[in-house]
Structure formats: C-alpha cells, structure tokens
VOGU-3710 file (C-alpha; in Angstrom, 3 decimals, decimal comma):
1> xxxxxxxxxx> 0,000/0,000/0,000  1,472/3,338/-1,060  2,034/6,052/1,497  -0,253/9,104/1,411  1,450/12,483/1,495  0,000/15,513/3,209  -0,821/18,019/0,440  1,085/21,309/0,660  0,721/24,562/-1,252  2,400/27,945/-1,563
11> xxxxxxxxxx> 1,574/30,727/-4,022  3,146/34,083/-4,866  1,879/37,174/-6,652  5,135/38,825/-7,669  8,076/40,600/-6,051  9,903/43,881/-6,448  10,318/47,343/-4,999  7,251/47,057/-2,768  7,156/49,384/0,235  4,519/50,539/2,691
21> xxxxxxxxxx> 4,535/53,874/0,866  3,605/52,437/-2,538  1,379/49,716/-1,032  -1,148/51,591/1,147  -3,480/49,665/3,491  -6,401/49,658/1,069  -4,231/48,175/-1,704  -2,743/45,604/0,670  -6,261/44,552/1,690  -7,114/43,870/-1,965
31> xxxxxxxxxx> -3,992/41,769/-2,517  -4,523/39,864/0,727  -8,108/39,052/-0,140  -7,125/37,800/-3,602  -4,263/35,657/-2,282  -6,462/34,066/0,373  -9,206/33,350/-2,143  -6,803/31,680/-4,575  -4,988/29,709/-1,854  -8,172/28,445/-0,198
41> xxxxxxxxxx> -9,798/27,450/-3,473  -6,718/25,480/-4,526  -6,232/23,888/-1,103  -9,758/22,521/-1,257  -8,960/20,806/-4,549  -5,797/19,218/-3,150  -7,729/17,995/-0,116  -10,151/16,212/-2,489  -7,287/14,327/-4,148  -6,807/16,492/-7,256
51> xxxxxxxxxx> -3,376/16,134/-8,860  -0,659/18,713/-8,242  -0,739/19,617/-11,958  -4,454/20,367/-11,975  -4,288/22,214/-8,654  -1,377/24,438/-9,707  -3,050/25,157/-13,046  -6,226/26,115/-11,202  -4,382/28,512/-8,894  -2,555/30,295/-11,709
61> xxxxxxxxxx> -5,747/30,504/-13,776  -7,318/32,447/-10,898  -4,259/34,730/-10,860  -4,619/35,288/-14,613  -8,261/36,283/-14,210  -7,449/38,829/-11,489  -6,348/42,306/-12,712  -4,248/42,878/-9,577  -1,423/40,643/-10,749  1,034/40,840/-13,634
71> xxxxxxxxxx> -0,393/38,033/-15,746  -3,425/37,494/-17,931  -5,986/40,231/-17,317  -3,518/42,299/-15,266  -0,479/41,932/-17,540  1,879/44,840/-18,142  2,535/46,471/-21,515  5,540/46,335/-23,793  7,279/49,530/-24,928  4,976/49,537/-27,952
81> xxxxxxxxxx> 1,857/49,327/-25,810  1,107/45,696/-26,669  0,510/42,597/-24,552  2,774/39,529/-24,735  2,049/36,735/-22,252  4,138/33,791/-21,034  3,444/30,738/-18,857  4,897/27,355/-17,900  4,325/24,174/-15,916  6,723/21,517/-14,635
91> xxxxxxxxxx> 6,159/18,311/-12,682  8,485/16,024/-10,732  7,240/12,885/-12,513  4,519/11,089/-14,513  4,863/13,074/-17,763  7,373/12,491/-20,551  8,049/16,166/-21,235  8,228/17,116/-17,537  8,016/20,825/-18,450  6,370/23,040/-21,076
101> xxxxxxxxxx> 6,404/26,785/-21,704  4,459/29,151/-23,964  5,526/32,632/-25,107  4,424/35,699/-27,088  0,709/35,103/-26,590  -1,772/37,889/-27,334  -5,172/36,203/-27,574  -5,111/33,163/-25,250  -7,170/34,097/-22,205  -5,322/31,737/-19,848
111> xxxxxxxxxx> -1,791/30,932/-21,030  -1,250/28,506/-18,136  -3,940/26,234/-19,581  -2,094/26,129/-22,880  1,151/25,150/-21,131  -0,722/22,374/-19,329  -2,253/21,102/-22,559  1,189/20,885/-24,153  2,447/18,841/-21,211  -0,512/16,451/-21,082
121> xxxxxxxxxx> -0,819/16,020/-24,846  2,907/15,366/-24,947  2,138/11,780/-23,957  0,699/11,188/-27,422  2,229/13,771/-29,768  5,246/13,266/-32,013  8,700/12,915/-30,546  9,964/16,098/-32,179  11,116/17,438/-35,504  9,670/17,141/-38,968
131> xxxxxxxxxx> 5,994/16,365/-39,213  5,643/13,862/-36,424  6,668/11,007/-38,696  3,161/10,503/-40,039  2,770/13,189/-42,679  0,654/15,272/-40,341  2,005/18,866/-40,198  0,385/19,352/-36,814  2,806/16,844/-35,353  0,492/13,947/-34,534
141> xxxxxxxxxx> -2,460/13,759/-32,171  -0,886/16,132/-29,676  -0,048/18,819/-32,219  3,138/20,136/-30,570  5,597/17,641/-32,141  7,200/16,865/-28,822  8,360/20,455/-28,357  8,597/21,865/-24,850  8,220/25,557/-25,737  6,094/27,224/-28,396
151> xxxxxxxxxx> 4,975/30,769/-29,019  3,235/33,290/-31,207  0,818/32,307/-33,949  1,651/28,599/-33,789  0,899/28,357/-30,080  -2,290/30,377/-30,452  -3,461/28,207/-33,347  -2,994/25,109/-31,187  -4,835/26,769/-28,307  -7,797/27,417/-30,569
161> xxxxxxxxxx> -7,710/23,871/-31,969  -7,646/22,465/-28,439  -10,717/24,470/-27,430  -9,118/26,960/-25,061  -10,755/30,344/-24,515  -9,550/32,989/-26,978  -10,094/36,733/-26,497  -9,380/39,980/-28,278  -6,184/41,719/-27,155  -8,215/44,580/-25,700
171> xxxxxxxxxx> -9,484/42,156/-23,019  -6,135/42,440/-21,241  -6,170/46,265/-21,081  -6,424/47,788/-17,599  -6,087/51,456/-16,754  -3,674/50,734/-13,904  -1,166/48,976/-16,182  -1,620/51,605/-18,892  -0,738/54,359/-16,430  2,313/52,385/-15,263
181> xxxxxxxxxx> 3,302/51,992/-18,900  3,157/55,744/-19,482  4,923/56,676/-16,255  7,686/54,172/-16,818  8,482/55,298/-20,351  7,748/58,979/-20,499  8,433/60,486/-17,122  11,153/62,874/-18,240  10,153/64,875/-21,317  6,962/66,248/-22,877
191> xxxxxxxxxx> 6,625/65,768/-26,654  7,536/69,394/-27,409  10,998/68,793/-25,887  11,840/65,673/-27,877  15,098/65,800/-29,848  14,823/66,853/-33,469  16,086/63,523/-34,816  13,000/61,820/-33,371  10,576/64,297/-34,910  12,179/64,371/-38,357
201> xxxxxxxxxx> 10,709/61,091/-39,700  7,186/62,239/-38,832  7,432/65,190/-41,175  7,077/62,868/-44,165  3,507/62,173/-43,044  1,181/65,009/-44,053  -1,135/66,754/-41,644  -4,601/66,882/-43,138  -7,818/68,522/-42,056  -9,694/65,785/-43,921
211> xxxxxxxxxx> -7,995/62,931/-42,075  -8,782/63,516/-38,388  -8,270/59,842/-37,499  -4,681/60,157/-38,707  -4,155/63,292/-36,636  -5,792/61,509/-33,726  -3,129/58,785/-33,854  -0,381/61,393/-33,808  -1,863/63,295/-30,855  -2,545/60,072/-28,968
221> xxxxxxxxxx> 1,112/59,125/-29,242  2,056/62,632/-28,160  -0,095/62,231/-25,067  1,878/59,093/-24,229  4,902/61,330/-24,052  3,600/63,494/-21,243  3,959/62,716/-17,524  0,204/62,929/-16,949  -0,855/61,559/-20,324  -2,802/64,750/-21,122
231> xxxxxxxxxx> -2,495/67,802/-23,400  -4,338/71,091/-23,726  -5,552/72,280/-27,121  -2,642/74,765/-27,241  -0,152/71,972/-26,577  -1,713/69,940/-29,386  -1,133/72,889/-31,697  2,490/73,044/-30,561  2,881/69,344/-31,208  1,584/69,611/-34,777
241> xxxxxxxxxx> 3,719/72,695/-35,365  6,885/71,016/-34,104  6,347/68,136/-36,539  5,051/69,762/-39,718  5,874/73,447/-39,326  9,260/73,781/-37,587  9,911/77,076/-39,403  6,692/78,608/-38,016  5,227/79,470/-41,443  1,785/77,959/-40,869
251> xxxxxxxxxx> -0,899/80,298/-39,461  -1,874/79,373/-35,932  -5,516/79,568/-36,897  -5,009/76,657/-39,288  -3,546/74,580/-36,492  -6,387/75,535/-34,168  -8,929/74,448/-36,794  -7,221/71,060/-37,133  -7,190/70,566/-33,359  -10,827/71,607/-32,982
261> xxxxxxxxxx> -11,828/69,169/-35,706  -9,734/66,482/-34,046  -11,455/66,944/-30,700  -14,891/66,771/-32,296  -14,000/63,602/-34,183  -12,282/61,881/-31,246  -14,806/62,360/-28,466  -14,980/58,574/-27,926  -11,206/58,363/-27,409  -10,068/61,764/-26,152
271> xxxxxxxxxx> -11,846/62,794/-22,977  -11,914/66,193/-21,279  -10,191/66,084/-17,906  -11,223/67,870/-14,728  -7,901/69,665/-14,239  -6,646/72,738/-16,115  -3,299/74,461/-16,603  -2,287/77,771/-15,010  -4,110/79,670/-17,750  -7,366/77,795/-17,302
281> xxxxxxxxxx> -6,970/75,664/-20,434  -8,668/72,278/-20,165  -6,589/69,110/-20,441  -7,588/66,241/-22,727  -6,562/62,621/-22,162  -6,833/59,121/-23,623  -9,788/57,045/-22,522  -10,093/54,075/-24,874  -8,119/50,838/-24,596  -8,546/50,378/-28,350
291> xxxxxxxxxx> -5,991/53,119/-28,968  -2,892/51,221/-27,950  0,053/51,520/-30,268  -0,726/48,193/-31,902  -3,808/49,826/-33,511  -1,991/52,775/-35,064  -0,703/51,032/-38,215  -4,302/50,081/-39,029  -5,459/53,671/-38,447  -2,788/54,991/-40,775
301> xxxxxxxxxx> -3,408/52,348/-43,440  -7,084/53,255/-43,483  -6,149/56,858/-44,210  -3,893/55,931/-47,109  -0,534/56,632/-45,472  1,178/53,301/-46,228  4,645/54,643/-45,382  3,926/54,860/-41,655  6,251/52,663/-39,612  5,155/52,749/-36,012
311> xxxxxxxxxx> 8,361/51,247/-34,654  10,497/53,940/-36,263  8,213/56,947/-36,032  6,518/56,808/-32,658  6,810/60,014/-30,650  8,758/58,978/-27,625  11,983/59,580/-25,787  14,254/56,649/-26,658  17,237/56,126/-24,401  20,562/55,034/-25,795
321> xxxxxxxxxx> 21,698/51,469/-25,213  23,285/50,921/-21,822  21,821/54,053/-20,260  20,002/53,702/-16,939  16,205/53,804/-17,157  15,537/57,197/-15,618  11,809/56,547/-15,901  12,075/54,380/-12,809  13,197/56,057/-9,622  14,090/52,923/-7,661
331> xxxxxxxxxx> 11,138/53,405/-5,307  7,942/53,150/-7,334  6,611/49,592/-7,599  6,598/48,701/-11,291  5,584/45,022/-11,705  8,385/42,916/-13,149  7,640/39,464/-11,808  5,516/36,412/-12,378  2,777/34,799/-10,379  3,409/31,239/-9,331
341> xxxxxxxxxx> 2,174/28,182/-7,484  3,983/25,154/-6,083  1,743/22,246/-5,117  2,356/18,821/-3,534  -0,460/16,289/-3,905  -1,292/13,253/-1,794  0,586/10,963/-4,180  3,862/12,758/-3,576  3,965/14,455/-6,983  4,820/18,144/-7,140
351> xxxxxxxxxx> 4,040/20,745/-9,792  5,175/24,321/-10,307  3,087/26,647/-12,498  4,011/30,214/-13,460  2,541/32,987/-15,601  3,480/36,576/-16,400  3,137/39,597/-18,625  6,883/40,154/-18,266  8,737/43,313/-17,381  6,923/46,635/-17,532
361> xxxxxxxxxx> 7,861/48,289/-20,860  9,915/45,361/-22,105  10,889/45,358/-25,765  8,419/43,506/-27,999  9,259/39,829/-28,547  11,382/39,704/-25,401  11,257/36,262/-23,760  11,884/36,048/-20,030  12,560/33,450/-17,397  8,944/32,362/-16,885
371> xxxxxxxxxx> 8,761/30,030/-19,932  12,468/29,130/-19,816  13,060/25,765/-18,161  15,540/26,099/-15,304  15,545/29,891/-15,182  12,312/30,928/-13,484  11,049/27,527/-12,367  12,204/23,987/-11,654  10,854/20,667/-10,347  12,883/17,530/-9,803
381> xxxxxxxxxx> 12,888/14,210/-7,965  15,901/11,991/-7,341  16,943/8,896/-5,417  19,257/9,312/-2,488  22,511/7,351/-2,863  22,500/4,214/-0,769  25,914/3,433/0,773  26,038/-0,224/1,854  27,458/-0,969/5,251  30,857/-2,626/5,171
391> xxxxxxxxxx> 30,775/-6,075/6,727  33,437/-6,864/9,281  36,572/-8,165/7,683  38,592/-10,765/9,582  42,042/-9,649/10,616  44,590/-12,049/9,134  47,029/-13,730/11,479  50,655/-14,291/10,613  53,396/-16,331/12,233  55,389/-14,090/14,610
401> xxxxxxxxxx> 58,403/-13,497/12,365  56,253/-12,693/9,299  53,761/-10,571/11,319  56,556/-8,363/12,668  57,904/-7,904/9,154  54,444/-6,940/7,748  53,764/-4,444/10,543  57,140/-2,815/10,167  56,775/-2,556/6,429  53,345/-0,902/6,859
411> xxxxxxxxxx> 54,725/1,657/9,299  57,435/2,650/6,847  55,317/3,054/3,737  52,063/4,157/5,382  48,520/3,195/4,575  48,365/5,772/1,792  50,735/3,680/-0,328  49,820/0,222/0,824  46,143/-0,128/1,796  45,577/-2,129/4,894
421> xxxxxxxxxx> 43,858/-5,402/4,457  41,795/-4,499/7,537  40,277/-1,229/6,237  39,778/-1,684/2,508  37,150/-3,714/0,739  36,006/-3,309/-2,881  32,369/-2,281/-3,092  30,135/-4,703/-4,949  28,725/-3,517/-8,307  25,289/-1,856/-8,015
431> xxxxxxxxxx> 22,420/-4,222/-8,534  19,587/-3,439/-10,943  16,386/-2,214/-9,279  13,550/-4,641/-8,955  10,777/-3,217/-11,141  8,146/-5,101/-9,182  9,080/-3,602/-5,844  10,573/-0,198/-6,723  8,393/2,929/-6,350  9,069/6,300/-8,003
441> xxxxxxxxxx> 9,105/7,976/-4,607  9,978/5,947/-1,530  11,767/6,596/1,732  15,054/7,018/-0,150  14,031/9,872/-2,497  13,986/13,645/-2,384  12,017/16,135/-4,480  11,885/19,891/-4,914  9,775/22,364/-6,856  10,215/26,125/-6,944
451> xxxxxxxxxx> 8,967/29,245/-8,713  10,890/32,491/-9,068  9,644/36,043/-9,495  11,366/39,347/-10,150  13,720/40,611/-12,836  13,574/37,804/-15,368  16,768/38,722/-17,183  18,709/38,271/-13,949  17,104/34,851/-13,435  18,022/33,936/-17,013
461> xxxxxxxxxx> 21,677/34,866/-16,637  22,033/32,691/-13,541  19,704/29,893/-14,669  18,535/30,588/-11,142  15,937/27,903/-10,447  18,010/25,028/-11,818  21,039/26,325/-9,943  19,071/26,132/-6,698  18,133/22,569/-7,570  21,722/21,625/-8,342
471> xxxxxxxxxx> 22,986/23,080/-5,074  20,366/21,121/-3,166  20,975/17,854/-4,988  24,729/17,736/-5,440  26,138/19,478/-2,360  28,187/17,360/0,032  27,210/17,460/2,808  23,582/17,783/1,621  21,969/21,229/1,645  18,329/21,993/2,387
481> xxxxxxxxxx> 16,199/23,733/-0,224  15,816/26,714/2,121  19,598/27,104/2,304  19,985/26,855/-1,473  17,202/29,364/-2,160  18,785/31,785/0,289  22,144/31,515/-1,494  20,572/32,547/-4,810  17,575/34,757/-3,978  18,253/35,917/-0,425
491> xxxxxxxxxx> 19,746/39,269/0,627  23,277/39,517/-0,721  22,768/36,354/-2,776  23,779/35,585/-6,328  20,860/37,461/-7,878  21,702/40,643/-6,020  25,412/40,317/-6,746  24,680/39,865/-10,465  23,340/43,430/-10,597  26,664/44,934/-9,539
501> xxxxxxxxxx> 26,557/48,709/-9,216  23,147/48,735/-10,922  21,513/47,336/-7,774  18,578/49,483/-6,636  18,879/51,609/-9,783  17,263/49,600/-12,573  15,405/46,776/-10,832  18,094/44,374/-11,988  18,827/41,463/-9,663  15,629/41,914/-7,659
511> xxxxxxxxxx> 13,460/38,898/-7,001  12,421/36,031/-4,813  11,505/32,355/-4,835  8,947/30,033/-3,289  9,203/26,262/-3,116  8,430/22,947/-1,454  10,937/20,283/-0,477  10,040/16,623/0,131  12,651/14,784/2,194  12,997/10,990/2,126
521> xxxxxxxxxx> 9,811/10,656/0,134  7,387/11,917/2,785  8,303/14,868/5,046  7,628/18,210/3,333  8,680/21,778/4,026  7,529/25,067/2,460  10,264/27,650/1,779  10,447/31,239/0,514  13,045/33,987/0,269  13,539/37,351/-1,487
531> xxxxxxxxxx> 16,114/40,151/-1,709  13,919/43,139/-2,595  11,266/45,261/-0,918  8,644/42,555/-0,748  7,010/39,486/-2,272  3,289/38,716/-2,229  2,887/35,155/-0,892  0,413/32,868/0,868  0,857/29,427/2,452  0,025/27,275/5,462
541> xxxxxxxxxx> 2,989/26,967/7,825  4,186/23,824/9,618  1,877/24,632/12,506  -1,206/24,664/10,269  -1,602/28,469/10,339  -2,616/30,207/7,112  -0,185/33,015/6,361  -0,320/35,994/3,974  2,748/38,222/3,800  4,384/40,831/1,610
551> xxxxx> 7,342/41,955/3,713  9,481/39,998/6,162  7,343/41,242/9,007  3,556/41,422/9,151  1,983/44,351/7,312
//
C-alpha cells in the first residue's frame, strides 16, 4: 500500500520594490483578499485528491483572471503598448516532457492552460522534428511535435484547436497597467521637448484637415509622451507645429482648426479632464483601450498613409543602449515578476506553475525566465545514494616473524601507499532495481519544486531555479532547499550580486523564490526567500496556520 502524502501549497503574486509607501493599506487589503481566495480554493482541490498539476493550473488561472497581478488580465505592456504573455508548468514525474512553456501570446485568455495542454498532450504527440513522422504537419495527435516551448501564432493556433478560450487583445487592457506603462516610459520629457532627430521622420507624413483619425493617432502618441498623459488644445497645436511646421510658417488659426476638428471627431477616445493648466486651459486625455500603439498602423493604413512605420516613427523619448532607465526612480513599484504556485499532492507528486506579462515596458518579442526551463522555475525528484554498510573483515594472522615484518613494512610506507587489508574492501557492483518492488518515490528519495519572481533577465543569466536545484541535490554534505534558495535569492545572494553597481537603480537582480521540499519521500517543508522590498505570498505553515505576507514582518 502506497504512502499518502499531506498536500502542501504555496503561491506568490510577484516581487519587487514594494514598500509601505507604494502599497497603502487599502491596496494591501485587496492583494490579501485575492491571495487568500486563490490559496483556499486550490487547497480545497488538493484535499479532495486532485493532482498537483491540476491544482497548480487552477491557482494560476485564478491569478490570470485577477487584474491585480502581472499576468493574464492584469499583464503589463511592452514599450509599444502591446501585450505579450508567457506561462509554464513543470512536474516532478509522470509526464514524458516534464516541463512546457508558452511565449508571445496575445489572444489566449489563460496561457497557463495552454502550457498544461502541451504537457498532457505530450504523452501522445510526435517525438519532435519534422511532421511527427506521419505526414501530419500538426505533429500527430498532440499537435506540438514533442516540443517543450512554443509561441506566437503557432501556439495560439494550437490553443484554438484544443478548445481553449480565446479573447481579443483589448481584453487584457487595464487602466492601472496603462498608467504604469506611461509613467515608466515617459516620465522625463513632454513631446515638445523631444530631440529633433526623433521628430524628423514624422514630417514625411502630411497633416490633413480631412484625415482627423490620422491626426488623432499622432496626438494620442504625443499624449503618451507626457507625464500625466494629457495635453491642452494649445499643446496639441504646438505638437503639430513642431512636426510639420518647424519654421513657423503655418498660421496658428489653421492649427487651431485642425485641433478643434480632431477633438470633435475623437470624443470617444479623447476625454476632457477635470484639471486645467495655469491659464485655465482644459486638459484632454486618452480614454479608450482600443488606442494602444498596436492599432496605429491600421489607423494609418485606413487613411492611405502606407509609409507609416510605427516602430520607427513613434513620438517617444528613446534612451541610448546601456543608459540607466531614468523613468524608474528605484522606489515606485513597477511590476516585473511572475505569479506562481507550487503544489504537492497526496501521491507525492509536485508541480510548479508560473505565468506573467513580463517586465513593464519590455521590448516587444522579449522572452523572459517564466517560460524558460531552469531559469524561473524547476521541479525535480531523485533517489538518495545508498551506501552499503561494510561487513566486518577478519584480521589475518601471521606467524610471529612474518607478522613483525608486515607491521614494520606498513609503518614505513604508510597506509596511503599500501592499503591495509583491515580497512579496505572493494564495493560490490550496483544491482539493478527490482521493477516489481521499486516505487518512483519511496523513503530514499527527495524532491523539490520552486517558482521564481522578479527581474527575469537576472534569473536567465544565472539559470537561477536550476542552480538552486543543483545546489540542493549535489552538495556534500547535503543542503536543504531553504539554504539553497537563500544563497541565490536571499539578501546579498547571487541574484543581487549579479546586478553589480546597478543594484537598486534599474530593478536588476531583484526577485524572490517560493518552493516545497520533500525529504525521504514523505516529510515536506515550504520555503520562501527574497532580496527586494517585498514578495506577495500565501501558504500554510508547519503549525497549520494560514499566512499571507508581503514583507518579512507582518503588514
């Protein structure tokens, strides 16, 4: 009869520069409520005997549906104002692929479900490469050709074929993330102060009174360049003048007519604000999620301006490579982490599931640690080495003359050159395991699963999660998972050191980890650690007390 494990669970909602100043009590109450709801719902499933894979997928799905967290509905924006989602799952055993990741998703409502489908269907899909060996371009019945990571259109096509929920990209828009996007990118300069080399390409696109939707796109991008995301009518005139009339030859009345027409046409997108400038001029701001940068090429194409290249001609302040991101002051909490769940089921199997929108204002097509096996997550099970006891070896007896000679010879040369017949015995060759009696997890096995959160590029450079696993597995004497996590993700650990003199300036190196360790096949321990301001997390401690924490001390 197999031994029943006590299910364990820990979840996290991201880590970073969280402080009591940027996480007021009312915001903390919202996060706490969400974490408790997700943890309790998932714990109930584990208590009913649900597998670790299904439980972890359930938990992360709830995260993805909650706009508070940087995944799914609450995902952050890229520099171009688009959404690109990532997710992954990994189990300690029972599945051939062990781990699957998905990247660059824009229309899959719950990326974690797609990662799970790839893992489960991996039991029947092709073994990789070509067309699955059967002439089927989809790669056999599973459709993923044995691959462990897929992204973009291919992954989204499979998601649709497998019946997963698909949504329009606008579903993921939230005002909170949009404001973070604007603050992070455009905190320093209004559009009228942009360098001339950035405005020059826009002059090839004509201003037209008859094409207000085109002018709307230009003004909308200009608004993204202001700290508050708003412009007065006079500032709109200045923006148009700086692009198309740098010599000041155009009558101001013409510009005012264009702006007035623009405001009439764009009432559904440009909304009058309550605040005014020092001269009493009303501010206008963006209100519609449909006007993200990804929509601008379509707007311009519809107006006949085929030469518009949004990536080269967007009105923004681009920083040179290697320059510190001055849009982040080291104190404001800009989400840059994943959400994650580590679950242990009653059968002793563990699963880690993660999901994210990535770094705030990441470059488009950037792939982080969340879908990268060994970087942002890891799960592993291994057998402990069994060292057989040495049976007593009889001490040989020699006749007195020969015994004196042997002892004297040993004293001269030492045991290092001539092994003693009383303390050396060749070990027998290892015997093959008995398939009828062996069990994948018995009293002589260990298992770990962990999920990281924080600056994904730092996790990638260190292959952080797998490194924690290697330290735990291969150290001699053995190291606990808590000790290994602390070495990588704790204060002063490898993640922090990897940032060098950029620590606390760019967000680099910041992060944390959660995990579960199973010792000798049965005893389990929940662990967590972080090196930054805080990490949203929820678990039940060894004493059976449900805990929700952000900082090291209670909020």
